[in-house]
N, C-alpha and C positions, 0 to 999 in steps of 0.2 A: 473604516470597515470592521465588521464586529469579529471577535475571535471565531466565533461559530461559523461565519462565513469564509473565513481563512480555512479553517479545518476541513470544511468539505470541499472547497477548491484543492487543497493538497491531496484530499483522498481521490477525487476525481482526474487528477492529473497522474498520480501514481497507479491508479487503476488502468488508464488508458496507456500508460507507459509499459506497464508489465504485459499487457495484451500485445502491445506492438513489438515488445522485444522478443517475446516467444513465436510469435505468429511471423513477423517479417524477418527479423534478422538471425535468430537462431534455428527457425523452421522445425521447432519442436513442439509438441502437444504437452498441456499440463495434465498428466495421468494421475497422479497422487493427490495433489491438493487444488483446488482451483484458486489458484495464487492470485488471482486479480480479486478475489473477494477478501484477501487481507486487510487492504486499506479501508475497505468498508465496514468491516467488524471493529477494526480499530477505530475508525470514526464513531461507529455507535457505542463504544467504551468512553470515548470523549464526551459524547452529547448527554451521557448520564452521570460523569464524574466530573470533580472540581479541581483536578489537578492542575489545570492550566494550559496554555497552547504551547509553550516551549518544550514542557516535557512530553505532551503528546505528540508533538512534531519529532523530536528525537526519536522517541520510542517508535513511531510509524516508519520513520526512515531506516532505522535500524534493522526493524524485523523484516520490512518489504525487501531490503536490498540483501540480507543475510539469506532469506529465503529463496529470492531470486538467482542468488548465486550459487547456491546449494542444488536448486533444481537445474540449474543450467550445465553444471558440469557433467560431463558422459558418465 
């Protein structure tokens, strides 16, 4: 499987996961930032950069989980 395909799958899974967590588990809205777009924006950055899949994957997971935790707190 190509790295581009892996990156797209990771971005899709993170996007769906964020939406699920906020709507079904936390029952909160995402008022400040459409948080589900973060993985999509980071995927767009991966598509035009040559940093590599591992660096992109680490950055995407860190930013997505960090923002999710930040906005999930009361």
